[in-house]
C-alpha angles and dihedrals in degrees: 000000000000121000126198123208128182114262108221132225116217114323099317111106091194095061111086126212104279138118101144128112096223106009136264119301093181141359139212131185121218112178105299094346126096112200120197124199107210136213089242093058100259132125115223125189133198127187114226126219108173105303093340122096123196121197107254103177150309129230107204117211096009081154132015091234136017119327105240102185141006130186126180148189123196090276108023142046131198120199134182126194144196085257088073095247126130112203132191118211134189113224121225 
C-alpha cells in the first residue's frame, strides 16, 4: 500500500508543502529538486533535504494555461501545457 506523509517547509512541522497559487497539476523529480507544474501555468521548484523542502524558485508564465506534464533529468526539464506548447528548460 502507498502511504503519504507531509513534506515539510523549513523547520516548522505545521507548515505543509505548498507555495503555489493554484496547486500542483503535475510533478517531476530531478535529483534533490521537486518541480511542480501549476494550474496557473507556472513551474515551482523546491530543494529536498530529507523530509524538509526549501523553496528554490518559481518561473511565472512558463505556459499560458495549466502545465499538464513535466519530466526531468538532473540538468533539464521538459514541460507541456494546456496552451499546446512543449518547452525545454535548463535546471540550475
